[in-house]
C-alpha positions, 0 to 999 in steps of 0.5 A: 490207716486201716479199718476192720469189723468183727462180729461175734455172738453170745452164749448161754451156760449148760454147765457152770465151770467155776466149781470144776474148771470144766464147762459147757455152753451153747451159742445164741444169736445175740451179737457184738460188733467191734469196729477197729480203726487205726490212725496216726498217733497213740492211745486206745479209744473206746466208743460204746453206748454201754457204760458198764463195759470193762475198758480194762478188758478191752485195753488188755485184749488189744495189748495181747494182739497188737505189738508194742511198737505198733501201739506206739505208732497208732491211735486205735479207735474201737467202736462197740455195738452189742445186743447182749445185756452186760453182767447177766451171765450171757457171755458179753465179755467173752463176745466183746474180747473175742470181737476186739481180738479178731478185729485187731488181728485182722489188721496187725496179726493176719496170720493168727489162727482161731486158737491164738485169737481166742486165747488173747481174749481168754487171757485178757479176761483173767488178767483184767479180773473179768473172769475167774476161769478165763471163761474158755467155755464161754469164749468157744461158744461165742467164737465157734457157735454151737455146743462146746464142752471144754476143760478151761484149765487145759484150754481145750475143747473136749467135745463140740457139736452143731446146735439145733436150729429148730429151737430157741432160747427164751431168756429172762433178765431179772430186774434184781441184779443180785448174784449169790456167792460164787465160792459156794458153787464148789460145795456141789463140785461133784454135781457139776462134774456129773453134769459135765460128763452128761454134756460130754456124752451129748445129754445136753439138756439133762446136763443143763437141768442139773446145772440149773437146779444146782446153780439156782439153789446157790446163786439166789434164784428160785430152783422152782422156776427151773422145774416150772419151765421144764414142766411147761415144755422147756427141754433144758433150763438153767441160770446162765453163767453166774446169773442172774439171767435164766435161759430156757431152750424150747421148741418155737410152739412152746414159746408162749408157755415159757414166757408166761412163767417168766412174766410172773417175775419182775424183769424182761424177756429176750428171745434168741435163736440158737447160733452155729455162726462162727465169728467173722471179720472183714476189712472195711 
């Protein structure tokens, strides 16, 4: 009988990785908690209030960490509690897979390092078809916090930095969940490549704006929204991930101006801190 709890945070996109396999992300304060409990028996049970969670992803993540013979001898119960809305581009699946991997590793693979835990979630994301690129960029910001500029194909962090804690993310969650066709992102590959180069050189907000205009024009959002956000004081603004959420990074005093723009659209607004918190795990 063992029990552990992991806490991992969400993230927003600065540069979408689908076109070039290179991405950039920033950690935010919305969090996921995963409690893993073992008891005699067999099988994996998932408890969560969120019904849209991918149980395939969670099962695959467990299998990546827990050795076969331990799976035969333990009933594993996973209780998930997430503040991150699922399916909006706010990296809920990366946060969930990392949290599950971390909590399982604490019990079954205490010697695993960060990269091994991270890759368990990334590989599980690819195998369960939750992510096209394995979302290594997303996983890094969820796991380490701060800015992460990555090469997803090589599973490498190319550049990382602490995020500015004096800024907040104002996130719009549209009522309409429709996303555009992701394959069309490749049309603008060179634009995403340029945005990524900017992020690598720490011009994060410029990268985010370019990414925002490019992704909005392809993924069913209105690029005018991105422009209005910048006009009203956002340092950076973009569709997050493959959308449809839109994130704007602002100084606290501009929060109400940004909210005004979003409140003209149909949906809800979440305010989140920028997070530099690394994933953590405790035995219970």
